[in-house]
N, C-alpha and C positions, 0 to 999 in steps of 0.2 A: 703147459700153456702153448697156444699156437704162436709160432714164430712170426715176428713182424719183419724179420731181417731180410735183406737183399744186398745188392752190391753197394747200397748207400750207407750201410752200417758195418763197422768193423770193431769187434770187441778189443779191449785193451790187452796188452801183454806185459807181464811183470818185469821183463828184462829192460823195458824202457825206464823203469824207476830205479836208477842206480845213483851212487854218490858216496861221499865220505862217510866212514863209520867211526864214531868216537867211542862207542860202547853199546851194550845191549840192554841196559836198564833204562826206564822211561826218561830220566833226566838227561840222558845222552843221545836219545833217538832223534832222527831226522825223518822228514816226511816219506822219503823213499822206503824207509824201514816200516812205516806204519800203513802204507797204502795197500789196500786190497783191490784186486782187479776182478771186475764182475762182467758177465755176459748177459745182456738184457734179453737175449733169446732163450735163456734157460728159465726154469721155474725159480723165480726170485724169492728170497726170504724177505722178511720185513726190513725196510731200510730206515726205520726210526732211528733218530740221533746220528744219521749218517750224512756227511757232506759228499755228494756224488758229482764228480767231474765228468763232463761230456764235451768232447771236442766238436767243433763245427768247421770242417776243413773246406771252406768255400770262399772264393772271392769273385765269383762270376758276377755278382751284383755290383761290385766295385768296377769291374771291367765295363759293364753296361753303363755305369754312371761316369765313365771316363776318368776314373781315379787310378792311383798307382797300385797295380796288382802285386800280390805277395802275401796277403793276409791269410791265405789258406794254409800257410806254414806256421802260423802263430801258435796253434795248439801244441805242436811239438816243441817250439821254443819256450813256451810257458812251462811245460812240464819239466824241462831241463832245469829251470830256475826253481820251480816249486819243490823239486826232488830234494834239494839241499837245505830247505828251511828247517829250523829246529822245532822240536816238539814243545809247544806250550798249550796243548789242547786240554780242555776239561776231560777227565778220565772217561766219561761216558760218551764223548763225541768220537766218531770214527770217520776215517777217510776211505773213499772208494773211487776207483776210476772205471767208468763204464765204456771207455773207448771213444770212437769218433763216428760222426755222421760225415759222409764224404760226398762231394758234388762230382758226379760222373757225366762226361760228355756234355758239359755246359748246362745240364738240366737242373738249374737252381730251384725250380719249383718242386721237383721231386725231393731234392735235399731238404727243403723247408718242410715239406710234408712229413718226411722221415723224422726230422728234428722235433716237430710237434708231437708225433706219436711217442718218441722216446722221453721227452720232457713230461708228458702226461703219465707215462709208465712209471717214471721215477717218483713223481708226486703221488700217484695212486698207492705206491708201496711205502710212503711215509718219508722218502728222502728229500733232501734240500739240494736242488740242482744248481751247480755253477757251470754254465756253458762257456767254453773257451773258444771265442771266435778267432778268425773268420771276419768277413765283412759284415757291415751293419744290416745286411739282408737277414741276419740272424734274428732280428726283432720279430718279423712276421711269423716265422716258424715257432719261435719261443712263446710268443703271446698265444698262438693257437693251441699250444700244448697246455698252457695254464687254463685257457678257456675250456678245453675239453675235460680237464680235471675238475674244474670248479663247478659247484652247484649254484653259485651266485653269479649274476651278471654285473655286480658292482665291482668291476675290476679296474685297477689303476696301474699306470706305468709311470715310473720316474725315469727320465732320460737325462743322463749327464752327457751333454753334447754341445758342440758349437753350432750344430745344424738341427733344424726341425725334423728333417726326414719325412716331409709330407708332400713331396713332389707328386705330380700326376704320373701315371704310367707312360712309358715311352714305347711306342710301337706295340702297345697292348701288353707290355712286359714290365714286371717289377724290377727294381734294382736296389742298390744299397741306400738310396735316398727316398724310397717310396713306402717303407714299412708302415708308418703310421697312417698314411693315406689309405693303404689297403685295409688296415685294421678298422679305420672309420667307415670305409665303404662296406665291409662285411657286417659291421655292427648295425649300420642303418638298415640293411636287408633283414637282419635278425631281430630288430626292434629294441636295441639297447644302445647306450652311449657310454663308451669307456672313458675313464678319466685320465688325463694326460698332463703331467707336470714336466716341463723342460727346464733344465738348469744349466747355465753356462752359455746360453744362446748369444750369438754375436750378430750385430747388424751387418757387418761386412761379409758374413757367410750365408745370408739369407735374403732373397728378394722381398720387395714389399708385398708381392702377391702371396708369398708364403706366410708373412705376418698376418695378412688379411684372412687367409684360410684358417690359420691358427685361432684367430679371434672368433671367426664364425663357428668353429668347433668347440669353443670354450676352453682352449688349451691355456693352462696356467704357465706363466713364463717368469723365470728368474734370470735376468741377463747377466752376462759376465761382469759388467761394471757394478752390479749390485752385491758382488761377493768381495767384501773388504772388512777389515777388523771391526769397525764400529757397527756393522750391519748383520753380523753372523746370527745373533739371537733372533732377529726378524726373519731371516731366511729359514732358520730351524722351525720357528713357529708356523711359517707357511707350509713347510713340509709336513709337520704334524697335523695341521688342519686338513690338508689334502688327504692324508692317509686315513683320517677318521671318517671320511665320506665313502670309503671303500671297504670291501671285505677281504680283498687280496691285492697285494702289491708285487709287481715285477720291476726290478731295477735293471736297467741296461746302461753300461758305461762305455761310451765311445771315447777311446783314448785321445781323439783329437780335441777333446774338451780342454786338455791341458796345454800350457805354454810349450812351444816347440823345444825350448832348452831342456825341458823335463821329458817330453814325449816326441822326439824327432821321428820315430819309426811308426808312422801312421799313413793311411791311404790319402788323406787330405789334410795337409798341415794347417794348424791354427797358431800362428806365431805369437799372438797375444792372448792366449788362453789362460785358464785358471792356474794359479801357482799352488801346488799341493802342500801348503804350509799348515800351521796349527789351526788356522781358521777353517780351512777346507776339511781338515781331519775331524773337526767338531761337527761339521755338516755331514760328513760321511758316517760318523758314528751315530748321529741322530737317525739316519736312514737304517743303519744296521740294527738299531734298537726298536724299530717299528715292529709291533707284535704280529702284524699281518703281512710281513715280508715273506714271500714264498719262494722266490727264485731270483737269480741274477745272472747276467752275462757280461763279458768283456769283449769289445769289438774293435776292429780296425787296426790292430797291431800289425805292422808290416816289418818283419825281420830284415828284409833287404835294405831298409833305410834306418835301422835302429842302431844308432851310434852307441857303442859301449853297452848295448842291451838296456839302455835307459828306460825305454817304454815298457819293455817286458818286465824289468825289475820293479817299475812303479806299479804295474798291474799286480805283480806277485805280492808286493807290499800291501796293497789293498785287500787282496785275497787273504793274506796272512792275518790281517786285522779282523776281517769278517769271520773267518773260521775260528779264531781264538775268542771271538765275541759270542759264539754259539753256546747255548746251554742245553 
């Protein structure tokens, strides 16, 4: 296979997956013992039944969006936590680490392009990508990867986020808050309309202009205040109805969707966000169970501000649930 690689891609190295060893039989194993490291520039075997992690070491979009930089270091922080997770996998499900896409010389656009190529590559070989961001500029590259892979244009994105991320370009450049605007602009040129469901949106985090644009584009919105114990079934029903209108779903989790006490280490803090309680876990499980869920990423973790690794550990918990839900 012709290599896609350049300075924007670095394969994984097994030595980063280390941790406690309790035994060598399956019931004692931890993820660092199960992880296979793969190089996407080699002739890849089938990745069927494989969860493939890919880091996106970029926060140039956060910088351009005047946020707190540091998210480029989140993939490494996440891997440290993931390494120690216990093995509860179905026997046929395997774990692989494909390395990192890296932003060089502030060239976010090249990093997004590389990410799109790598996501498409993983999907083409049958793998399930979990992208470890990185700023929320990850969205544009990740979606383009799904679009390149998919034969259908009935594509949907579920965004767990306090923000819409549909800002106009600034100085003709994208940033961490423009991903969905760019997706809509590209789609209009290509003659299709992607579906977008935003969950956790807060009035305090979005201007009225953004709400107006979301309405214009047919964005479905579940606000933060709609997520409470008596309304969970309604939220799940809306998610399922949304998914039924699409052929492929991409889930992106911006960790600033959560309350600051649970996720202090983010680029743009949302002090009154979602509480990751039983009700939220029901919502998250309903998304995990969608038959057309094809890929997922976690964005905006900033290790520099992550008190007690709370944000990283919360993301790792969600990844743990997702991976153990795969069949």
